[in-house]
Phi, psi and omega in degrees: 000131180277115183258347182194142174231145177220130181185213183248133179289123176270313174198162176240126177264193181291327184226010183207167176229145175256118180248124179273122179241098180052045176091354178253125181267124178254121174274120184237122179276137186221164173286163178303320182296316180293317178300318181294331182277344181283150178289174182277178180306139180091349181265157179281144179209155177220141180222137165288144186228155174231129184261122175266123183244122173231172183301322184243016187205139170233121180228135175260135175243136188246150185216146181283338182219161176292332178294316177299318178296318180297318178295322177301314181295320179289317180301323182285353174278349180276133179302131179091358179248106174262190183298319182295316180293321178299314180295327178295318179295314180294325179292326181282316188256334189076162182299321178292322178294323176296316178302312183295312183299315183287318180298324183264002178069032183274087182295323182298324179295316179293322181294341181291343179290143182299128176085001181258115179274173183298322181293319178294317179299320179295319178297319180302311183294314184293318185282335186249359186302318182290341182268346183301312180300327179294317179291322177297320177295323176298320180293335180283346187238002178236154182256157175298163179285121179282151175273080185272206189311116178302142178102359182266134172233127178245122178255129181232145177289134179236128181292155181292337178241155182297131180280150172285137180271121181295141182246129180291151181256357180288117188300314179301318179294319180298319180294318180296318180291323177295318177299317180297317180296317179293324176297320178295335179274000174101002178283144178291155182303321182293309183291325178294315181297320179296317181292318180293319180297317180294319179296318180294326177292323179285329184231075187297337180255018186291146171280173179301310179301321180294321177295317180298314181299315180293319180294321178296324177295322179292326183275344182296142179301137179279137182291000000 
């Protein structure tokens, strides 16, 4: 399974990029947001990838970070959400925006993606809400894919089903990662620190996902 490609951008299309890896061109489909972030032709680029395998089709989908890739894999587990719909959601919201929308139950934000109706948006939020803090914790501890030495291809085994992301139990580390995740979602340092501190006080043995979940509840607008 191809888990990452790194090489030289040959051209960018409306929904894909061609990356030359030591003379082999890989067509990688991406969201609008990811395509816009990639450099122009002749420049080095690297993408984490997910391979879609069907009887008559092989397609690579590319992502700037492992968090974006994880959301793509999770979104496609929802009924009615295929690869195109997943990329539309990620292109509209970005991985951090998807985390925020799903964690806070914001159906309207998900519905804003092209081709996503209210029923599909509701399924996305309901089915993935419990998984959002885990992905957010993952985002606090992993870095985007660097565009390193052109010509490198790294193949990694990928399970057929989404793996659970292990969460550390060390409280100081969990608090730091929770603060980072909330900062990535747009919360100010003061309000994020206050919510995490209160959550950590209430749940002294909490993991990172548990802290994020508790802090988001504290930060959510009161009815």
